[in-house]
N, C-alpha and C positions, 0 to 999 in steps of 0.2 A: 504492500501500499506507500508505503513512504518513498519507494523508488517513483510512482507516479504520482502521488499528491504528500508533498513533507508535510503539511498541516496536518491532513489528517492524521498522517503517522504517528506525528507526536502527538497526538487526541488518546490515538491507543495508546501510545506508551505510558499516558499519564494514568490511564485503568490500567495495565500491565504490571509495575512495577510495584505498585502498594497491593498489587494481588499476590505477584509472588515473592515478595517481601515479607506479608504475614502468612503464606502457607508454608515459606520455607525456613523461617527464623527458628531456632532451637530453642525447644520449652521444656522443662522438666514435664512428664507424661501427669506427676501426680498435683501439679499445681492449679488452680483458678485460668489462671491464664492459657493453660495450655484447653479447658473445656471450653472457657467463651470464644477461644481461636477456632473451634471446631464447630460449635456453633455458629458463628459468623459462617466461615466456609462453606456450612451444608447450606445454609439461606441464601446466600452468593449464587451456587453451584445448583439449587431447585427451583431458583427463582429468575437464573439470568442478570441477577444485578449488578450494576456498573458503580465501581467505584473511583472516589476522586481523594486527592490527599491537599492539603491547605496549609497554610504557614511554615512556608519554606523558604530558607534564604535567598535574596535573591542582590543583582546586582544595584539595582535602585527600587525601592519601596520596600517597607516592612509590612507586618501583619499588626492590627487595630491591637487594642486591649483588648486581650477576652479572659473572660473568670469564669468558674465553675465555681458552685455552689452545691453543698447535699442536700437531699430533698427526698421524701419519702420514693424507694424504691432504686433511685438511682442521684442526676443531677442537674441542676439547669447551666446551660450553657447563655452565657449574654458576650456582645462583642463581637467582632467580627475579624476575618483572615483579608487582604486588598488580594491577592491573587488564588483564582484555584480554577482551574481547567476541568471543561469536560461541566461547566456550570449546570447548563440548565439538560443533561443529560444523565447526569448521577443518580443514583440511589444512595446511595452511603457516601460520607467524607468522612474519612480517619485523621484526626487531629491531635497532638496535645497541648494541652493549658494548665497554667498553675491552677492548683486547688484553695480556693477561698479558706482561712483560717490554720492552714496547713503549708508547709514548709514543703511538701510533696506536689510529683506533678500527676496529672491524670490521663492516662492516652485512652483517646474515644473512638467508636464509630458509630457517628450520629445517621439520623435516617434525615435523608431530606427532602422527602416528599409531607410537607407540611405549613402551614400558616406561619409560623413563627419563623421560618427561613425567607430570607430577603434576597433577589441575585442583584446585583448592580450591572452596571452596561461593561459591554466588552473593553479589554484593555489596549488589543490591538487592532488595528485597521487592515485592509488590505485581504490578503490571501491568510494571515495568521488567524483573521477571525474564526477560523474552523477550526481551530484548538478550544473555542467555546471559553478563553480565560478570560472570569471576573472577580471582580468581589463579591464577599458573600457576608451577610452579617446573621445575627441570632438574635431573637426578644424572646430570654426563658423558655428557651430550648429546651425538651427535654430529653435525654440520654441514661436508658434503663442501665440497672448495674451489672448487667450480663453485658454490657455493652462497652463498661469501663474497666480500665485493669491499671491501680494506682501503683506509681513508680517512685521508688522509696530514694532514690539519690539521684544525682547526677549524672554521675558514672555511667548509670543503668541507662537513662533517657538518652546519653551520646553515643553509647553504643547503639540502641535502639535507632536514633540516627543516621547516623553512618552504616551500618548495615541496610538500611531502605536505599539512602542516597547510592549506594555502590551496587544496586539493581536500577534504579535510574540512569546513571551515567553507562552503564552495560546496555541497555534496551535504546535507549535516546543515542548511542552512538552505534547503533546498529541501522538504526532510520538514517542517520546521516549520509554513511556512508554508501547506502544504499542509493538514496538518491544523489548523489554522487559518481557513482558509479553508471547511474544511468543520464546521467549530463554528460559525463564522459563518451559513453558512447553514442548519444544524441548530438553533440557538437564535434565528434572524432577529436577529443584533446590527446596528447602525446603523453604516454605512462612513461615518464623520466624514471631514470634509475635511482632517483631521491624519492620517487613516488611508492613507486616499486620494496623498496628497502623499509619505506614506513608502513607501510601496508603488512609487511612481513612480522615488523616489530608487533604492530597490533594485534596480528594472530596469537602470538606467543604470551602477550598480556593476556588477552581475553582466555587463552586456553590455563592461564598459573589464578587470574581471577576466579575462575570456575573450580577449581581444587579449590580457593580459601574458601568458597560461599558453603563446600563440602565441609570444610573445618571451621567456622564459624562457634564455636560454642566457648570462644573467651576474647574477653575486651581485646585482646593482643593479637588475636585473627583477625578478626573485625576490623583491626584499627590497619592493618596490613594490607586488609581489603580496600579499603577505603581509599589507600594511597593509591595501590594500585590501580585502581576504575580512575581516579583522579588526572592522574597520569595521564590514563586512556585517553579522557576527556577533551584534555589539552591539546593533546598530539589530533586529535580527529577536529577539533575544533579551527585546529591551526589548517589541517588541511581543507575544510570549509572555507576558510578566509583566501585561500588559492586558488579552492576552486570557483568561488563568487567572483576575482578578479578577472579568470579566462572567461567566464562566460557573460559577465556587465556588456551591456551593449547589443547583445544575441538573446539573451533573457534577461530581463532588469527583474522582474518579480522572484525568479529564482535565486538569484544571487541575493536579494534584497532577505529571502527566506532563509537561507543558509548563515546570515552574519547574527541570525536570532541565539547561536550554540553560544559563543561568545559572553553573552547575559544569562544564560542556563543556568540554573542551579548542579554543582557550582560553579560559579564566573569565574573567567578564566584570571580575572585581577586577583580574585581570593587565591587561586592553588598558585598565581605565581610568588606570592607572598608568602605562602605555607612553607616553600622549599627556597627562600632568601630571595628571590630574582625580584627586580623593579617588570613591573606591569608595561 
């Protein structure tokens, strides 16, 4: 899909990466989190539900104030997020937010089909509107207990975020690589030695990442996974920028679409800072 239409491919990625992360994250089988995850996945599979994710880091813009307050049988959600893809089609949104009156954070899966959910205008114009990225706000929106997991410390929350982001980098990278290959064939762009070497490196990094995903049962393993997928994302972003330069003037829309990866989480600027390089 991404080879033919990158914005639609990105939209599909926005469903797949939280689904993959939720399905594959290692959890103790006797824990409440394991049972609640199983119930959520059963509902998704039985009813073909679409997932979204909210509250991600971005190069520009941050999520608004979001609070959770305990109530009978769950929590009440108030506030909003500036960015949520699949805003008008998603059935469930995953997010984390601070729990009022507690130092802990709550990870939630909230249903979106309710009058207490309000969706704002599209964040992007042109063809990128197809990703359906909008702001979303909640007004006393109830999330039941079986859709909540309390996270006791920052380390655990950061580990979850890194694991989820790694899935995003892997799937997003595949979407952009597919689109770039289609454009190279369409416009008969040269396959330089540098390009072939970069693609070869990416293939080995992808295989290593998939091995790390299978071993992601400790914070150190998730940290390694996060570093590798971030390196992949940065390399693919640079390839996308080079491809955009090559096709600009022939296909302005395609060139502009390729430029979005540099700002998508984790932004190129942030990855460069993390390795001690100037953006």
